[in-house]
C-alpha positions as CSV (number, residue, x, y, z in Angstrom):
1,M,53.8,92.8,118.4
2,K,51.2,92.2,115.7
3,D,51.5,89.1,113.5
4,Q,52.4,91.2,110.4
5,D,55.1,93.1,112.4
6,F,56.5,89.8,113.6
7,K,56.6,88.4,110.0
8,D,58.2,91.6,108.8
9,F,60.8,91.3,111.6
10,L,61.6,87.6,110.6
11,I,61.9,88.6,106.9
12,S,64.3,91.4,107.8
13,I,66.4,89.0,109.9
14,A,66.5,86.6,106.9
15,Q,67.4,89.4,104.5
16,A,70.2,90.5,106.9
17,R,71.6,87.0,107.0
18,R,71.6,86.8,103.2
19,I,73.2,90.2,102.9
20,N,75.9,89.2,105.4
21,K,76.7,86.1,103.5
22,V,76.9,88.1,100.2
23,I,79.1,90.8,101.6
24,K,81.6,88.6,103.4
25,N,83.5,88.7,100.1
26,Y,83.4,92.0,98.1
27,N,84.6,91.8,94.5
28,Y,86.3,95.2,93.8
29,S,86.5,95.7,90.0
30,W,88.8,97.6,87.7
31,G,85.9,100.0,87.1
32,D,85.7,100.6,90.9
33,F,89.4,101.2,90.9
34,T,89.1,103.8,88.0
35,S,86.3,105.6,89.9
36,D,88.4,105.7,93.1
37,I,91.4,107.0,91.2
38,S,89.2,109.9,90.0
39,R,88.2,110.6,93.6
40,I,91.8,110.4,94.8
41,K,92.9,113.0,92.1
42,E,90.1,115.3,93.3
43,T,90.9,114.9,97.0
44,V,94.7,114.6,97.4
45,D,97.1,117.5,96.8
46,F,100.1,115.6,95.6
47,K,102.2,118.8,95.4
48,K,102.7,118.6,99.2
49,F,104.6,115.3,99.0
50,N,108.1,114.5,97.8
51,T,108.0,110.7,97.9
52,L,105.3,108.1,97.4
53,V,105.8,104.8,99.3
54,A,103.8,101.7,98.3
55,V,103.3,98.6,100.4
56,S,104.0,95.5,98.4
57,K,102.2,93.7,97.2
58,G,98.7,95.0,97.8
59,G,99.6,98.7,97.3
60,L,101.7,98.2,94.2
61,V,99.1,98.8,91.6
62,L,97.7,101.8,93.5
63,G,101.3,103.1,94.0
64,V,102.3,102.8,90.4
65,K,99.1,104.5,89.3
66,L,99.5,107.4,91.7
67,A,103.2,107.8,90.9
68,N,102.2,108.1,87.2
69,I,99.6,110.7,88.0
70,S,101.6,112.7,90.6
71,K,105.1,112.3,89.0
72,L,106.4,111.5,92.5
73,P,109.3,109.1,92.9
74,L,107.9,105.7,94.0
75,K,109.6,103.6,96.7
76,I,108.4,100.1,97.8
77,V,108.2,98.5,101.2
78,F,107.8,94.7,101.1
79,A,105.4,93.6,103.8
80,N,103.1,90.6,104.3
81,S,100.8,89.4,107.0
82,Y,98.3,87.2,105.2
83,K,98.3,83.8,103.6
84,N,95.2,82.4,102.0
85,K,93.0,85.0,103.7
86,K,94.4,84.0,107.1
87,R,96.4,86.4,109.4
88,K,99.9,85.4,110.1
89,E,103.0,87.1,111.5
90,L,103.9,90.5,110.0
91,I,107.0,90.3,108.0
92,V,108.6,93.6,106.7
93,E,111.8,93.4,104.7
94,Q,114.5,95.9,105.3
95,F,114.1,99.3,103.7
96,Y,116.1,102.5,103.8
97,P,113.7,105.5,104.4
98,M,116.6,107.8,105.3
99,T,117.2,108.3,101.6
100,W,113.6,109.3,100.9
101,K,112.6,112.9,100.8
102,A,109.9,114.1,103.2
103,P,106.9,114.6,103.2
104,I,105.9,111.0,102.4
105,L,102.6,109.6,101.2
106,L,102.3,105.9,102.2
107,V,99.8,104.0,100.1
108,D,98.3,100.5,100.4
109,D,95.1,98.8,99.2
110,I,93.4,98.4,102.6
111,A,93.8,99.3,106.3
112,D,92.5,96.0,107.7
113,T,94.0,95.4,111.1
114,G,96.2,98.4,110.4
115,E,99.3,96.6,111.9
116,T,101.3,96.8,108.7
117,L,100.6,100.4,108.0
118,A,101.2,101.4,111.7
119,Y,104.5,99.6,111.7
120,I,105.7,101.1,108.5
121,K,104.4,104.6,109.3
122,T,106.3,104.4,112.7
123,E,109.5,103.4,110.9
124,L,109.0,106.2,108.3
125,T,108.3,108.7,111.1
126,T,111.8,108.2,112.5
127,W,113.1,109.7,109.3
128,S,110.2,112.0,108.4
129,R,107.8,113.6,110.7
130,E,105.6,114.3,107.7
131,T,104.1,111.0,106.7
132,E,100.5,110.6,105.6
133,V,98.6,107.4,104.8
134,L,96.2,106.7,101.8
135,T,94.2,103.5,101.3
136,L,91.4,102.4,99.0
137,F,89.6,100.7,101.9
138,Y,89.4,101.2,105.6
139,K,88.0,98.9,108.3
140,P,86.8,100.5,111.6
141,H,88.8,98.0,113.7
142,S,92.1,99.1,112.1
143,I,94.6,100.4,114.7
144,I,95.4,103.2,112.2
145,K,92.9,105.5,110.5
146,P,94.3,106.6,107.1
147,D,94.5,110.3,106.4
148,Y,92.8,109.5,103.1
149,Y,90.5,106.5,102.5
150,F,87.9,106.0,99.8
151,N,85.8,103.1,100.9
152,K,84.8,102.2,104.5
153,I,83.7,98.6,104.9
154,G,82.7,96.2,107.7
155,N,85.4,94.4,109.7
156,K,84.3,91.0,108.5
157,V,84.3,91.8,104.8
158,W,87.1,90.4,102.6
159,V,87.9,92.5,99.6
160,N,88.9,90.6,96.4
161,F,91.0,93.0,94.3
162,P,91.2,92.5,90.5
163,W,95.0,92.4,90.5
164,E,94.9,89.4,92.9
165,K,93.2,87.2,90.3
């Protein structure tokens, strides 16, 4: 390797380290959300669904926005598996999907590990074989790949949503 090639190599390693530090936290803005909503409206045929289910609390803002756009009834599932950016035990409060009309669109802000979405989708599938998943973000290590996602990000990136501030 020539000296210049080696220097370029070291520079690219240093740049990669700086980039990794910068992208460990990604600040998602209201402008980003508005752009993603436009993409969702162009992509998703809401007429094929009868019920919209949002995962609280991360999926609530998205769920309300999509319910207003689609005119679908909005149901909420309360789930939590993070505290201060740290993974903890998944807690899903009781819900009654048997009263919800199929097909169902399940929405959340992010498919991170996918455990929450996989659990809820499994529960919903016992009542409705027709359940699809939509998220704003998808991480490749997620155990569930959403039917619709609008941003694919690295597994080590933490997304800061504007509604969390």
